C-alpha positions in Angstrom: -6.4 19.6 -4.6 -6.9 15.9 -5.7 -10.5 14.4 -5.4 -11.3 10.7 -5.4 -15.3 10.6 -7.0 -17.0 7.3 -6.5 -19.7 7.2 -9.0 -21.2 4.4 -11.4 -23.6 6.7 -13.1 -21.2 7.8 -16.2 -23.1 11.0 -17.1 -23.1 12.4 -13.6 -19.5 11.3 -13.1 -18.7 13.5 -16.5 -20.5 16.5 -15.4 -18.8 16.2 -12.0 -15.8 15.9 -13.6 -16.3 19.1 -15.9 -17.5 21.0 -12.7 -14.7 20.1 -10.5 -11.7 20.3 -13.4 -13.3 23.6 -14.1 -12.5 24.7 -10.3 -9.1 23.6 -10.3 -9.6 20.6 -8.6 -7.8 17.2 -9.5 -10.2 14.5 -10.3 -9.9 10.6 -10.1 -12.9 8.6 -10.7 -14.0 5.2 -9.3 -17.1 3.5 -11.0 -17.4 1.0 -8.0 -17.4 0.8 -4.3 -14.6 -1.7 -4.3 -12.3 0.2 -7.0 -13.1 3.2 -4.5 -11.7 1.6 -1.7 -8.7 0.3 -3.4 -7.9 4.2 -4.7 -8.7 5.6 -1.1 -6.2 3.3 0.9 -3.4 3.3 -2.0 -3.2 7.2 -2.9 -3.6 10.7 -1.4 -7.2 12.7 -1.4 -7.9 15.7 0.3 -11.7 14.7 0.0 -13.9 11.4 -1.4 -17.1 12.5 -3.1 -19.2 9.4 -2.6 -21.9 8.2 -4.3 -24.8 6.0 -2.0 -25.4 3.5 -4.1 -22.8 1.8 -6.0 -21.9 -1.3 -7.1 -19.8 -4.2 -5.3 -19.5 -2.2 -2.4 -22.1 0.5 -1.6 -21.0 4.0 -0.1 -22.5 3.3 3.4 -20.3 0.2 3.8 -17.3 2.1 1.8 -17.6 4.8 4.6 -17.4 2.9 7.3 -14.4 0.3 6.2 -12.4 3.6 5.7 -13.4 4.8 9.0 -12.4 1.5 10.7 -9.4 1.9 9.6 -8.5 4.9 10.5 -8.9 7.2 7.2 -9.3 10.8 8.5 -9.8 13.0 5.4 -13.3 14.4 4.6 -16.4 11.8 2.9 -19.0 14.1 1.1 -21.9 11.8 0.7 -24.0 12.3 -2.7 -27.6 10.6 -2.4 -31.1 10.7 -3.6 -32.3 9.6 0.0 -33.6 12.4 2.3 -35.3 10.6 4.7 -34.0 11.6 8.3 -33.1 8.1 9.1 -31.1 7.8 6.1 -29.2 11.1 6.9 -28.3 9.5 10.2 -27.1 6.4 8.6 -24.9 8.1 6.5 -23.6 10.3 9.0 -23.2 7.4 11.7 -21.2 5.7 8.9 -18.7 8.1 9.2 -19.5 11.1 6.3 -18.8 14.3 7.2 -21.7 16.0 5.2 -24.0 15.1 2.4 -25.8 16.4 -0.6 -29.3 15.0 -1.8 -29.8 14.7 -5.5 -30.6 16.8 -7.5 -28.1 19.3 -6.4 -27.1 22.6 -7.5 -23.3 23.0 -8.6 -23.0 25.6 -6.5 -24.1 24.5 -3.7 -22.1 21.5 -4.0 -18.9 23.2 -4.5 -20.0 25.3 -1.3 -20.1 22.0 0.6 -16.7 21.0 -1.0 -14.8 23.8 -0.2 -15.9 24.3 3.4 -15.1 20.3 4.2 -11.5 21.4 2.7 -11.4 24.3 4.8 -12.0 22.5 7.9 -9.5 19.6 6.9 -6.8 22.2 6.4 -7.6 23.8 9.3 -6.9 20.4 11.1 -3.9 19.0 9.3 -1.7 22.1 7.9 1.4 21.8 9.3 5.3 22.3 8.5 7.8 19.9 7.6 10.8 19.7 8.5 14.1 17.9 8.4 17.1 19.1 10.8 17.3 22.9 9.8 15.1 22.7 6.9 11.5 23.8 7.1 9.2 23.3 4.1 5.9 25.3 4.8 3.0 23.9 2.1 0.8 26.7 2.5 3.5 29.4 1.8 4.8 27.1 -0.7 8.3 28.2 0.9 11.7 26.5 1.9 13.9 27.8 4.8 17.6 26.4 6.1 18.2 28.4 9.0 15.5 30.6 8.7 17.1 31.6 5.3 14.7 30.9 2.4 16.2 28.9 0.2 15.6 29.7 -3.9 14.3 26.1 -5.1 13.0 25.4 -8.6 9.3 23.9 -8.8 10.6 20.4 -9.3 13.0 20.6 -6.8 10.2 22.2 -4.1 8.2 18.7 -5.3 11.3 16.5 -4.7 11.8 18.2 -1.3 8.3 17.7 -0.5 8.0 13.8 -1.3 10.9 12.8 0.6 9.7 14.8 3.6 6.1 13.6 3.4 7.4 9.9 2.9 10.6 9.4 5.4 11.5 5.8 5.1 10.2 5.2 1.8 12.8 4.2 -1.0 11.3 5.9 -4.0 12.7 4.7 -7.7 13.6 6.8 -10.1 10.7 5.9 -12.3 8.5 6.4 -9.3 9.4 9.6 -8.9 8.9 10.4 -12.7 5.4 9.3 -12.2 4.9 11.2 -8.9 6.4 14.5 -9.9 5.7 15.0 -13.9 2.7 14.4 -16.0 2.3 11.9 -18.6 3.4 14.2 -21.7 6.0 16.2 -20.1 8.1 13.5 -18.1 11.7 13.7 -18.9 13.9 10.8 -18.7 15.3 8.7 -15.9 18.8 10.6 -15.6 17.3 14.0 -14.9 15.8 12.7 -11.8 19.5 12.1 -11.1 20.3 15.3 -12.4 17.4 17.1 -10.0 18.3 15.1 -6.9 22.0 16.3 -7.6 21.3 19.9 -7.9 18.8 19.9 -4.5 21.4 18.5 -2.5 24.1 21.4 -3.4 21.5 23.9 -2.7 20.7 22.5 0.8 24.0 22.3 1.5 24.8 25.8 0.2 22.3 27.3 2.6 23.9 25.6 5.4 22.7 22.3 5.7 25.5 20.4 7.1 24.3 16.8 7.4 23.6 14.6 3.9 19.6 14.1 4.1 19.3 12.1 1.2 20.8 8.5 0.6 21.6 6.4 -2.4 19.8 2.7 -1.5 22.0 0.2 -4.4 19.6 -1.0 -6.8 16.5 0.5 -5.4 16.3 4.4 -5.6 16.7 7.1 -3.3 15.4 7.7 1.0 15.7 10.7 3.0 17.7 9.6 5.9 16.8 9.6 9.4 16.9 13.2 10.7 19.1 14.4 13.4 15.5 15.2 15.3 12.9 13.2 14.2 10.3 14.8 15.4 9.0 18.1 13.0 7.8 21.3 13.6 4.1 21.6 12.9 3.0 25.3 12.0 -0.5 25.2 14.1 -2.3 28.7 15.1 -3.6 29.8 18.4 -7.0 31.6 18.5 -5.1 35.1 18.4 -3.3 33.9 14.9 0.3 33.6 16.5 2.1 30.4 15.5 2.7 27.5 18.2 5.0 24.6 17.9 4.4 20.8 18.7 6.0 17.8 18.1 4.9 15.6 15.3 6.1 12.4 13.0 7.3 13.7 9.7 4.6 11.2 8.2 1.3 9.6 8.4 1.4 5.8 9.2 1.5 4.0 6.2 -1.7 2.3 4.7 -1.1 -1.1 6.3 -0.3 -0.1 9.5 -3.6 2.2 9.3 -5.4 -1.1 8.9 -4.1 -2.5 11.5 -4.1 0.1 14.3 -7.2 -0.9 15.5 -5.9 -4.7 15.8 -2.9 -3.5 17.9 -5.5 -2.0 20.5 -7.5 -4.8 20.4 -4.4 -7.2 21.6 -3.1 -5.1 24.1 -7.0 -4.8 25.5 -6.4 -8.7 25.9 -3.6 -8.0 28.1 -5.3 -5.0 30.0 -8.0 -7.6 30.8 -5.4 -10.0 32.0 -3.9 -6.9 34.3 -7.4 -6.2 36.0 -7.8 -9.8 36.7 -4.4 -10.2 38.3 -5.0 -7.2 40.5 -8.2 -8.4 41.4 -7.0 -11.9 42.2 -9.4 -13.5 40.0 -7.2 -15.4 37.0 -8.7 -17.1 34.1 -6.8 -19.7 32.2 -7.9 -19.2 29.3 -7.7 -15.4 29.5 -3.9 -16.2 30.6 -3.5 -18.4 27.6 -5.1 -15.7 25.1 -2.7 -13.0 26.7 0.4 -15.0 26.3 -0.7 -15.5 22.6 -1.1 -12.1 21.8 1.8 -10.6 23.6 4.0 -13.3 21.4 2.3 -11.6 18.2 2.7 -7.8 19.3 6.4 -8.9 19.9 7.1 -9.9 16.4 4.9 -7.3 14.4 4.6 -3.9 16.4 8.5 -3.4 15.6 8.0 -3.8 12.0 4.9 -1.3 11.9 6.9 1.3 13.6 6.7 0.9 17.0 10.4 -0.7 18.3 9.7 -0.1 21.7 6.4 -1.6 21.6 8.0 -4.8 20.6 10.4 -4.9 23.3 7.6 -4.3 25.9 5.6 -7.3 24.5 8.4 -9.2 24.4 9.1 -8.7 28.4 5.6 -9.8 28.7 5.9 -12.8 27.2 8.7 -13.5 28.8 6.8 -12.9 32.2 4.2 -14.9 31.5 6.2 -17.5 30.3 8.6 -17.6 33.9 5.9 -19.3 35.3 5.2 -21.4 33.0 5.3 -25.4 34.2 7.2 -27.8 32.4 6.8 -26.3 29.3 3.1 -26.6 29.2 2.2 -23.5 27.8 2.7 -21.7 24.4 0.3 -23.8 22.8 2.0 -27.2 24.1 5.4 -26.2 22.1 8.3 -28.9 22.8 5.6 -31.6 23.7 5.8 -34.8 21.7 2.3 -34.5 19.4 -0.4 -35.8 21.4 -3.5 -37.9 19.2 -5.6 -34.6 20.3 -3.0 -32.9 18.5 -3.1 -35.1 15.8 -6.9 -34.7 15.7 -6.9 -30.8 15.3 -4.4 -31.0 12.4 -6.6 -33.7 10.2 -9.9 -32.3 11.5 -8.2 -28.6 10.6 -10.0 -27.2 13.8 -8.8 -24.3 16.3 -6.0 -24.6 18.6 -6.5 -27.4 21.4 -8.2 -26.3 24.8 -5.9 -23.9 27.0 -3.1 -25.8 28.9 -2.7 -24.2 32.5 -0.2 -21.8 32.1 1.4 -21.3 35.7 2.1 -24.4 37.9 0.2 -22.5 40.5 -2.4 -20.5 38.6 -0.7 -17.3 40.3 2.2 -14.9 40.1 3.9 -13.0 42.5 3.3 -9.7 43.4 6.5 -8.3 42.3 5.8 -10.2 39.2 1.8 -8.5 39.0 3.1 -4.8 39.4 6.2 -5.3 36.7 3.1 -6.9 34.5 0.7 -4.0 35.2 3.6 -1.4 34.4 4.5 -3.4 31.5 1.2 -2.9 29.9 0.6 0.1 30.9 3.7 1.4 29.2 2.4 -0.8 25.7 -0.7 1.2 25.7 0.9 4.4 26.0 3.0 3.3 22.9 0.0 3.3 20.8 -0.4 6.7 21.4 3.1 7.8 20.0 3.7 7.8 16.2 5.3 5.1 14.4 9.0 5.7 13.6 9.2 3.6 10.6 7.1 1.5 8.8 7.4 -1.9 6.7 5.6 -0.9 3.7 7.3 2.3 2.9 9.6 0.8 0.7 7.4 -1.0 -1.7 7.5 0.5 -5.5 4.3 2.1 -7.1 2.4 -0.4 -8.9 2.5 -0.1 -13.0 0.0 2.1 -14.7 -0.4 2.1 -18.4 -0.4 5.3 -20.3 -2.8 5.7 -23.3 -2.4 8.4 -25.8 -6.1 9.2 -27.4 -5.9 10.9 -30.8 -9.5 12.1 -31.6 -11.4 15.4 -31.8 -14.4 13.8 -30.2 -14.9 16.1 -27.1 -17.9 14.1 -25.2 -16.3 10.5 -25.9 -12.4 11.7 -24.8 -14.5 13.0 -21.5 -16.3 10.0 -21.0 -13.0 7.8 -21.4 -11.0 10.5 -19.2 -13.6 9.4 -16.3 -13.5 5.6 -17.0 -9.5 5.6 -17.5 -8.5 5.0 -13.7 -10.7 2.0 -13.1 -8.8 0.0 -15.6 -5.5 1.5 -14.3 -4.6 3.6 -17.3 -3.3 7.3 -17.5 -4.7 8.7 -20.1 -3.6 11.7 -22.4 -6.1 13.3 -25.2 -4.6 14.8 -28.6 -7.7 16.9 -30.2 -5.7 16.7 -33.5 -2.7 15.6 -35.5 0.3 18.3 -34.6 -0.9 18.0 -30.6 -0.5 14.0 -31.0 2.9 14.2 -32.7 4.0 17.0 -30.1 2.8 14.6 -27.0 4.5 11.5 -28.8 7.9 12.9 -29.1 7.8 14.2 -25.2 6.6 10.8 -24.0 6.3 7.5 -25.5 2.9 5.6 -24.8 2.1 2.2 -23.9 -0.9 2.3 -26.4 -2.5 4.6 -29.0 -6.2 5.1 -29.8 -6.3 6.9 -33.3 -9.5 8.2 -35.7 -8.7 8.6 -39.0 -10.4 11.9 -39.7 -10.3 15.5 -38.2 -12.8 18.3 -38.5 -10.8 21.3 -40.3 -7.9 19.3 -42.0 -7.4 17.2 -45.3 -4.3 15.2 -43.5 -5.3 11.5 -42.9 -4.8 9.8 -39.6 -3.1 7.1 -41.8 -0.5 9.1 -42.3 0.5 9.3 -38.3 -0.4 5.8 -37.9 2.5 5.1 -40.6 4.9 7.5 -38.6 4.3 5.7 -34.8 4.6 2.2 -36.5 8.1 3.1 -38.4 9.0 5.2 -35.4 7.8 2.8 -32.5 6.7 -0.7 -34.3 6.5 -1.9 -30.6 3.5 0.4 -29.3 0.1 -1.1 -30.5 -2.0 1.3 -32.2 -5.7 0.7 -32.2 -7.8 2.6 -34.9 -11.1 3.9 -33.6 -13.0 5.3 -36.6 -16.3 5.5 -38.4 -15.0 4.6 -41.7 -15.7 1.2 -42.7 -14.7 0.1 -46.3 -12.7 -2.8 -46.7 -10.1 0.0 -48.8 -9.9 1.7 -44.9 -9.4 -1.8 -43.5 -7.0 -2.8 -45.7 -5.0 0.2 -45.5 -4.9 0.2 -41.4 -3.7 -3.7 -41.6 -1.1 -3.2 -44.2 0.4 -0.1 -42.0 0.8 -2.2 -38.9 -2.0 -1.2 -36.6 -3.1 -4.1 -34.1 -6.7 -3.8 -34.1 -9.7 -1.9 -35.9 -12.9 -0.8 -34.0 -15.7 0.9 -35.8 -17.7 3.9 -34.2 -19.8 3.9 -32.5 -18.6 1.8 -29.6 -19.2 2.1 -25.7 -16.5 2.7 -23.4 -16.3 -0.8 -22.2 -15.4 -2.2 -25.7 -12.7 0.5 -26.5 -11.2 -0.4 -22.7 -11.7 -3.9 -23.7 -10.2 -3.5 -27.1 -7.2 -1.5 -25.2 -6.4 -4.1 -22.8 -6.3 -7.0 -25.4 -3.5 -5.2 -27.4 -1.7 -3.5 -23.9 1.7 -5.3 -23.2 0.7 -8.4 -21.0 1.8 -8.3 -17.3 4.7 -10.3 -16.6 3.9 -13.7 -15.2 4.7 -13.6 -11.7 8.4 -13.8 -11.2 7.6 -16.8 -8.5 4.7 -18.0 -5.9 5.5 -17.3 -2.4 3.7 -18.8 0.7 3.5 -16.9 3.8 2.4 -18.9 6.8 2.4 -17.0 9.9 -0.7 -16.9 12.9 -0.6 -13.0 13.1 -2.9 -11.6 10.7 -0.8 -8.2 10.8 2.2 -9.3 9.3 0.4 -11.6 6.6 -0.9 -8.3 5.2 2.4 -6.8 5.9 4.8 -8.9 4.3 2.3 -9.4 1.5 1.8 -5.7 0.5 5.8 -5.4 0.7 6.1 -8.6 -1.6 3.4 -8.3 -4.1 4.5 -5.3 -6.1 7.8 -6.7 -6.9 6.3 -9.4 -9.5 5.7 -12.1 -6.7 2.3 -14.2 -6.6 1.8 -14.7 -2.8 -0.6 -16.9 -0.8 -1.1 -16.1 2.9 -2.4 -18.7 5.6 -3.2 -17.6 9.6 -3.8 -21.6 10.1 -0.5 -23.6 10.0 -2.3 -27.1 10.4 -3.9 -26.1 6.6 -0.3 -25.7 5.7 0.2 -29.2 3.3 -3.1 -28.7 1.6 -2.2 -25.3 0.9 1.2 -26.1 -0.3 -0.1 -28.4 -3.0 -2.6 -26.2 -4.3 -0.4 -23.4 -4.8 2.5 -24.9 -5.8 5.3 -22.0 -4.0 8.7 -21.3 -5.1 9.6 -20.4 -1.9 8.0 -20.5 1.8 8.2 -18.0 4.5 7.6 -19.5 7.9 7.1 -17.9 11.5 8.7 -20.2 13.9 6.0 -19.4 16.5 2.7 -20.6 16.1 0.0 -22.8 17.8 -1.0 -26.3 17.1 1.8 -26.7 14.5 5.2 -24.6 14.6 7.7 -23.3 11.8 10.1 -26.0 13.0 7.6 -28.8 12.7 6.7 -27.2 9.4 10.3 -27.1 8.3 11.0 -30.7 9.0 7.9 -32.1 7.2 9.0 -30.1 4.1 12.5 -31.9 3.8 11.3 -35.1 4.4 9.0 -35.1 1.4 10.5 -36.4 -1.7 8.9 -34.1 -3.9 8.9 -31.0 -1.9 12.4 -31.5 -0.4 14.4 -29.0 -1.9 11.7 -26.2 -1.7 13.8 -22.8 -0.1 12.4 -21.8 3.1 12.8 -18.7 5.3 12.1 -18.6 8.9 11.0 -15.6 10.5 11.7 -15.0 14.4 12.3 -12.6 17.1 14.6 -15.2 18.6 18.2 -14.8 17.1 19.8 -16.8 19.6 22.3 -19.2 18.6 20.2 -22.0 19.9 17.3 -20.7 18.2 19.0 -20.5 14.8 20.5 -23.5 15.3 17.0 -25.4 15.7 16.1 -23.3 12.6 18.6 -24.7 10.7 18.8 -28.2 11.9 15.2 -28.5 11.0 15.8 -27.5 7.4 15.5 -23.6 7.0 17.8 -21.8 4.3 17.9 -18.8 5.8 16.3 -16.2 8.6 15.0 -13.2 8.8 14.6 -11.5 12.4 11.6 -9.7 13.7 11.0 -6.7 13.3 11.2 -7.2 10.1 13.3 -4.6 7.7 11.5 -4.4 4.2 14.4 -3.8 1.6 16.2 -6.7 3.4 13.0 -9.3 3.3 12.7 -8.1 -0.6 16.1 -8.8 -1.5 16.6 -12.2 0.6 13.3 -13.8 -1.0 14.2 -12.5 -4.6 17.9 -13.3 -4.3 17.1 -17.2 -3.1 14.8 -17.6 -5.7 16.8 -16.6 -8.3 19.8 -18.8 -6.7 17.5 -22.0 -6.9 16.6 -20.8 -10.6 20.2 -20.9 -11.5 20.9 -24.1 -10.1 18.1 -25.6 -11.3 18.8 -24.8 -15.0 22.3 -25.8 -14.2 21.4 -29.2 -13.1 19.0 -29.4 -16.5 22.2 -28.2 -18.8 24.1 -31.0 -17.4 21.5 -33.6 -17.7 
């Protein structure tokens, strides 16, 4: 089981790492609250062991943020505070339990086991796809209730896809998820394992093809014949019962904004209450129209297509009573002096305009509105069926091979490696170093020159590494500090010479200096949308593909941000208050400097008249809501590449 330890005390985190590792737990360590938050959101952990007083984001604040985003895994708080008020504050923030420092190791382990048992009782489930069932508790896979003899790798591969429906996994990501640093095969082995898994499932009687190959991206599990899966819960008498559940937990971006959807639906419910009571409020009407529009565009992208359809119906119902195009933020009217003032001053949207000509809906319309809002609320109780961010590849982690027999030093480095974005393997002798190096080439090597119990010098291995892989940087980290040693290291091709003793921070800084520098962003993308849910989702989707993304929710700030960021491409929502996407398109196309900037518009309206308006205003392409992740990535990248190719051709003709 995997545990996240958030602790800034190196000695304590090292001791806990040793204790938990000895008890067969897999440990990731974050040295500050912000790093802990990012790891908790981006990776899967069975439990978080959280110190109270940590830098950047204290444990209580971290706990509150995770719980507010729907995080359900157990959190065990480590604290030196033992007053009743402090304990109450920790539990109220969302911690499941607490341990007061100094603590007894056995007592800590008992608390951890208790929380994990409690969580396992809640979340234990059987994953299924069609007639194929994978039972994690028993470690067995069946098809039509007949067990399938899978290898360990095939089992983990099937489990990975079942836990992440709709997510595209590249071969590199599969290698990263299923194998460790030292024993990972080549990418071609992934293809072989997938082929073998498909064959065994077919032989066992699975008629449908469960995996699809997404060209240029990787593999993804197909929609199951029945999207729901069997969840193996047990009754009090120990007998198994079956319920329906979605095949995977909602992705991280959706979890962050689940409360946002509920809040937006809450605004519609407020209007419903006011309408039924005959107590209309123009400001509430305007706000409800705005929230309905945002929900129509975002819910489908984040796993609720029916929610988008219902929200669109609500939006249209509200717009039916709009008088002369006055609603929706005044769209369609000529810009007034008030609007110009709002844009120039960068303030919020103008005072709400009357939404309905007679400030009322008919009884039938009120009834329809009420039913639609009730149905929309019910949608939020259902599991999401897809996700905007599930096709995002995992971020790169550098591989470090430490060749040193100093166990204390390597344990300290291991405790901090994750916070530096490094996956670390240790070779305590030269023979193991050669073995690990032959299995998987690291990105950087930290090499001592002297080893106890052997006459062989580290200089010989340095020579071998440089000859075999001259592009891999080697840092020599040694207590030897003569000019002869430095000359020998330099002549053999090491990148840096680091003298012992040194702090772990100095060591990781030296490693960072020689690591292959990440590619500069392939391009800069500016996304403009008044819906923060869409901004977060689109940014999460595009960033891992080497794109530097800037998001903007206030369209009246567009020109200022455009000049400041100099993007290579702009993604615009068509329908926004104050200044809409069509107007921004026209502004860009009229400028001599920015007139050729690629523009993609995002819209829920795909009718011919809307698209004609978008292209007439200067849009290069459009993407319909709900947004499909691979489609967005493909269109953005291809548009950028096409623009750069044209630019290069143009320069070549000059």
